[in-house]
N, C-alpha and C positions, 0 to 999 in steps of 0.2 A: 693605771690602777692595778694593784697587786691582787692576784687571785689567792684564795685560801685553799690550800691543799692538805689533805689528811696525810700525816706522816706515819708510815708503816715500815719501820726499819728492822723489825725482828719477826721471826716466824710465829711466835706466840700471839703477838698483836694482830698480825695478818690473819691468822686462822680464826681468832675471835671476831674480827671484823667481818669476815666472810660468813660466819655463823649468824651474826646480826642481820646481814643482808638476806640470808636464806630465810630467817624468821619473818622478814618483811615481805617475802614472796618473790624475791629475785631468783631467776634461774641462772644457769652457768654463763650463758651469753651476756645477760644483764650485769652479772657480777664482774665479768671481764671488762666490759665497756665502762662500767662505773669506776672501777679501780684504775684502769689505764688513763682515764680522763680526769680523775679527781684526787689521785693519791701520789705521794712521793714514796718510792720504794728503794730499799737498799739493793745492791747488786745480788746479794745472797737471796733475798726474798724474791726478787724478780726471776732469777734462774730457777730456784727450787719450787716456787709456787706458780708463777705465771708461765714461764717458758716450758717447764715440764708438765704443765696443766694439772698440777697437784690440787689446785683450788677446786677442781671438779670432783675430787674424792672427799672433800670435807663435808661432814654431816652435822646436822643439828643435834642428833642423838648422842654424839660423843662430846666429852668435855675437853679432851686434848687429843690431837692427832697421834697416831702410833709412833711416828718417827720422833716426835717431840717427847713422848713418854720415855723412849729409849735414850734420848739425849739427856733428859733430866736424871734418869737412873745412872747413866755413866758418870755424869758430873757429881752426883751425890756420892757414889762409891769412890770417886777419885779424891774428893776433898774430905770425906768422912769414912775412911776405911774401917772395916770391921776389926775389932780388937778380939783376939783369941785368948 
C-alpha cells in the first residue's frame, strides 16, 4: 500500500504549510514531527528550513518570511530592471 505524502519542494509552500499547522495549534516539536513523517521535501527546503531550524522562526503574523521577501525582490529587479 502506497502512503500519501505532502510534497513541499519550495520554501514558499513549506512556510505556508507551517503557518497552517501553527493556526491549527501545532507547536515547533509537533510541526517537526508531522513534516518529517508526512512530507516529501526538496534538499533545499530540508537544509534551509528543517536542518537550520528556520521553521521555528515562522510566525502566523507574517505573510511571507523575510528571506523570501528578499529573494522575491532580487528576482523582480533582475528580470524587471528599472528604466531611467
